[in-house]
C-alpha positions in Angstrom: 97.2 113.3 126.2 98.3 112.1 122.7 99.6 114.7 120.2 97.6 115.0 117.0 100.6 114.2 114.9 101.4 111.1 116.9 99.6 108.8 114.4 101.6 110.3 111.5 104.9 109.9 113.4 104.3 106.2 113.9 103.0 105.3 110.4 106.5 105.0 109.0 107.3 102.3 111.5 109.4 104.5 113.7 108.9 107.6 115.9 109.9 110.7 114.1 109.8 112.5 117.5 112.7 110.3 118.7 115.0 111.5 115.8 117.6 114.3 116.2 117.3 117.5 114.3 120.2 116.3 112.1 118.6 113.0 111.4 115.3 114.8 110.5 117.1 117.2 108.2 118.9 114.3 106.4 115.6 112.5 106.0 114.0 115.7 104.7 116.6 116.0 102.0 116.2 112.4 101.0 112.4 112.8 100.8 112.8 115.9 98.7 115.1 114.1 96.3 112.7 111.1 96.2 109.8 113.4 95.3 111.8 115.1 92.6 112.9 111.9 91.0 109.4 110.5 91.3 108.0 113.6 89.5 110.8 113.2 86.8 109.8 109.6 86.3 106.2 110.5 86.0 106.9 113.2 83.4 109.1 110.8 81.4 106.4 108.1 81.5 103.8 110.6 80.4 106.0 111.8 77.6 106.7 108.3 76.4 102.9 107.6 76.3 102.2 110.7 74.3 105.0 109.8 71.9 103.7 106.3 71.5 100.2 107.6 70.9 101.4 110.2 68.3 
């Protein structure tokens, strides 16, 4: 029987279930940072658009 999250684990091109806890934790930190910097870039872009419009 396939696990419900199996599809999600394979989408990235590798099996998250095969990674160690340490590897997953390292990846989690990297993803958090990527999300944070993405949000910062989005805010800066929005701010620049508002400034250009004003």
